[in-house]
C-alpha positions in Angstrom: 136.7 108.8 91.1 135.9 107.7 87.5 134.6 104.4 88.8 132.4 106.1 91.4 131.1 108.5 88.7 130.2 105.6 86.4 128.4 103.7 89.2 126.5 106.8 90.2 125.5 107.4 86.6 124.3 103.8 86.2 122.3 104.0 89.4 120.7 107.3 88.4 119.7 105.8 85.1 118.3 102.7 86.7 116.3 104.8 89.3 114.9 107.0 86.6 113.8 104.0 84.5 112.0 102.3 87.4 110.3 105.6 88.4 109.3 106.2 84.8 107.9 102.7 84.3 106.0 102.8 87.6 104.7 106.3 86.8 103.4 105.1 83.4 101.6 102.2 85.0 100.0 104.4 87.6 98.8 106.7 84.9 97.7 104.1 82.4 95.5 102.3 84.9 94.6 105.3 87.1 96.0 103.6 90.2 96.3 106.6 92.4 93.8 109.4 93.0 93.4 112.5 95.1 93.2 111.7 98.9 93.9 108.0 98.5 95.1 106.2 101.5 97.3 103.5 100.2 98.2 100.4 102.2 101.6 99.2 100.9 102.1 95.5 101.6 105.7 95.1 102.8 107.1 91.6 103.0 110.7 92.4 103.5 111.6 91.3 100.0 113.3 93.3 97.2 110.0 94.0 95.3 108.0 95.5 98.2 111.0 97.6 99.4 111.3 99.0 95.9 107.6 99.6 95.7 107.6 101.6 98.9 110.6 103.6 97.8 109.0 104.6 94.5 105.7 105.4 96.0 107.4 107.7 98.6 109.0 109.5 95.7 105.7 110.0 93.9 104.1 111.2 97.2 106.6 114.0 97.2 106.3 115.1 93.6 102.8 114.1 92.3 100.2 116.8 91.7 97.7 114.7 93.8 97.8 114.2 97.6 97.8 110.7 99.0 98.8 108.9 102.2 101.0 105.8 102.6 100.9 103.3 105.3 103.2 100.2 105.2 101.8 97.0 106.5 103.8 93.8 107.3 102.2 90.5 108.3 104.3 88.7 110.9 103.2 85.1 110.3 105.3 83.8 113.2 107.7 81.7 111.2 110.6 80.5 113.5 113.5 82.8 113.2 111.6 85.8 111.7 113.6 88.9 112.5 110.8 91.0 114.0 113.0 94.1 114.6 114.1 94.7 111.0 111.0 96.3 109.5 110.0 98.4 112.5 113.5 99.8 112.8 113.7 100.5 109.0 110.3 102.1 108.7 110.8 104.2 111.8 114.1 105.5 110.3 112.3 106.3 107.1 109.5 108.1 109.0 106.8 106.1 107.3 103.6 105.2 109.1 103.3 101.5 109.5 101.5 98.6 111.2 102.8 95.2 112.0 100.0 92.6 112.0 100.8 89.5 114.1 98.9 86.3 113.0 100.2 82.8 113.5 99.4 81.5 110.0 102.7 79.5 110.1 101.1 77.0 112.6 98.0 76.7 110.5 99.9 76.0 107.3 102.2 73.4 108.9 99.1 71.7 110.4 97.2 71.6 107.1 100.0 70.9 104.5 101.7 67.5 104.6 105.5 67.5 105.1 107.4 68.2 101.9 104.5 69.7 100.0 104.5 73.3 98.8 102.8 75.6 101.4 102.8 78.8 99.2 99.2 78.5 98.0 97.5 78.1 101.4 99.9 80.7 102.9 99.0 83.2 100.2 95.2 82.7 100.7 95.5 83.2 104.5 97.8 86.2 104.0 95.4 87.8 101.5 92.4 87.5 103.9 94.3 89.1 106.8 95.6 91.9 104.6 92.1 92.7 103.3 90.8 92.8 106.9 93.6 95.1 107.9 93.0 97.4 104.9 89.4 97.8 106.0 90.4 98.5 109.6 92.9 101.2 108.4 90.4 102.8 106.0 92.7 102.1 103.0 91.3 103.0 99.6 93.9 101.1 97.7 96.2 98.1 98.5 99.5 98.2 96.7 101.4 95.0 96.0 105.0 94.6 94.6 104.3 92.3 91.7 106.3 93.2 88.6 106.4 92.4 84.9 108.1 89.0 85.3 105.5 87.9 87.9 102.8 88.7 85.4 104.4 86.8 82.5 105.1 83.8 84.8 101.5 83.8 85.9 100.2 83.9 82.3 102.2 80.8 81.4 101.3 79.0 84.6 97.6 79.5 83.7 98.2 78.5 80.1 100.2 75.3 80.9 98.4 74.1 84.1 95.0 75.8 84.1 94.0 76.0 80.4 93.3 79.7 80.7 94.8 82.8 79.1 95.0 85.2 82.1 97.6 86.8 84.3 97.9 89.2 87.2 96.0 92.4 86.4 97.6 95.7 87.2 94.4 96.8 89.0 91.6 94.7 90.4 88.6 94.7 92.7 88.6 92.1 95.4 86.0 89.2 95.3 84.1 90.8 98.2 84.0 94.1 96.2 85.5 96.0 99.2 89.1 96.6 98.0 91.0 98.0 95.0 94.4 96.2 94.6 97.1 97.9 92.5 100.4 96.8 91.2 102.5 99.9 90.4 105.5 97.9 89.3 103.6 96.2 86.5 105.9 97.6 83.8 109.2 97.1 85.8 111.4 94.1 85.2 112.7 91.9 88.0 116.4 92.3 87.1 116.2 96.1 87.4 114.4 95.7 90.8 117.1 93.3 92.0 119.9 95.7 91.0 118.0 98.6 92.7 117.5 96.8 95.9 121.2 95.8 96.0 122.3 99.4 95.3 120.1 100.8 98.1 121.1 98.0 100.5 117.5 97.2 101.6 117.4 95.0 104.7 116.1 91.9 102.9 114.2 89.3 104.8 114.4 86.0 103.0 111.1 84.1 102.3 112.5 80.7 103.3 111.9 80.9 107.0 109.1 78.5 107.0 111.3 75.8 105.4 108.8 75.3 102.5 110.0 74.6 98.9 109.6 77.2 96.3 106.6 76.7 94.0 108.2 74.3 91.6 105.8 75.1 88.7 106.5 78.8 88.9 110.2 78.1 89.3 110.2 76.1 86.1 108.4 78.8 84.2 110.9 81.4 85.5 113.8 79.3 84.2 112.1 78.8 80.9 111.6 82.6 80.4 115.2 83.4 81.5 116.5 80.9 79.0 114.4 82.4 76.2 115.6 85.9 77.1 119.2 84.7 77.0 118.9 83.0 73.7 116.4 85.4 72.1 117.0 88.9 73.5 113.8 91.0 73.3 111.4 88.0 73.5 110.3 88.9 77.0 109.5 92.5 76.0 107.6 91.3 72.9 105.5 88.8 75.0 104.7 91.5 77.6 103.6 93.9 74.8 101.3 91.1 73.5 99.6 91.1 76.9 98.6 94.7 76.2 97.7 94.2 72.6 95.0 91.5 72.4 92.8 90.8 69.3 89.7 88.8 70.4 88.7 88.2 66.7 91.9 86.2 66.2 91.5 84.0 69.3 89.0 81.3 70.0 86.8 82.7 72.9 83.3 83.1 71.5 82.3 85.0 74.7 84.6 87.9 73.6 83.9 87.8 69.9 80.7 86.9 68.0 82.0 84.3 65.6 78.6 82.8 65.0 77.2 86.2 63.9 80.1 86.9 61.6 79.2 87.0 57.9 80.2 88.9 54.7 77.6 91.5 55.6 79.0 92.0 59.1 80.2 95.5 60.0 83.6 94.1 61.0 86.6 96.5 60.9 89.3 94.1 62.0 92.5 92.7 60.6 90.9 89.8 58.7 93.4 87.3 57.2 96.3 89.8 57.2 96.4 89.4 61.0 98.7 86.4 60.7 100.8 87.5 57.7 104.5 87.2 58.3 105.1 90.9 58.0 102.9 91.5 61.0 105.4 89.7 63.2 107.5 92.7 64.0 109.4 93.5 67.2 108.0 96.4 69.2 109.6 99.7 68.3 111.3 101.9 70.8 108.8 104.6 70.1 106.2 102.3 71.7 107.9 102.8 75.1 107.8 106.6 75.2 108.6 108.1 78.6 105.8 109.4 80.8 106.3 111.6 83.8 104.4 111.3 87.0 103.4 115.0 86.6 100.7 113.7 84.2 99.0 111.9 87.2 95.8 113.9 87.3 
């Protein structure tokens, strides 16, 4: 009995944390509004299952009314278990649509054997999902990317693209027709993995096409995991940095007018104290104050 009580307590704590973090992201970036019709992209992985679960909870308790429709893209990979998602979503009572498009054959035809297929597959999938969102009249497209995905993307762009950018929590598509949201932006992957295991989501592995995992992203993930193990709190500090940018202390002249800076400038920044050693402090716990979804207005 004591073991069960401890496990229940741990799960409840985990669930509250994920809901709190997702709720804060939704509020901070105004992801959900009255009468939204949200298309939840469901891949069958731990992240998208958790996303749907949390959005269903918010749908019940939020002070605004919004619809959810789960969408899965069946890309016709050999061995794909077509029955799992329809059975699961029917049991939940969630509106859903299964889109069948043979992108698998296109990818296998275009990408040489042994090369990573993820990039082309992702572009094809995105185009189909945008088309589906338009057909469904969706006002928002919800994706299951989390905090770790965002950090990994930032380092990928730094190391391989020479850019300081990541996945935004909210964006407008290139064709200006869709708003994409990432409600799990503040949630960490390890919590999501534990949550998915606890709720026994029917996970569909993303290795059915036989492609190799993106090696660059895998290396970045290993690097971050090693840092977190050796320097606890570093991940949290880096993620906070993504929300606390000082353009005057970077080198992008399109974001700050360095040429126009003079002693007579009306500059109210940090100056040379911005890189003093006492400014290198870990984020305080007060910076992560809880926010309830009831503030969603």
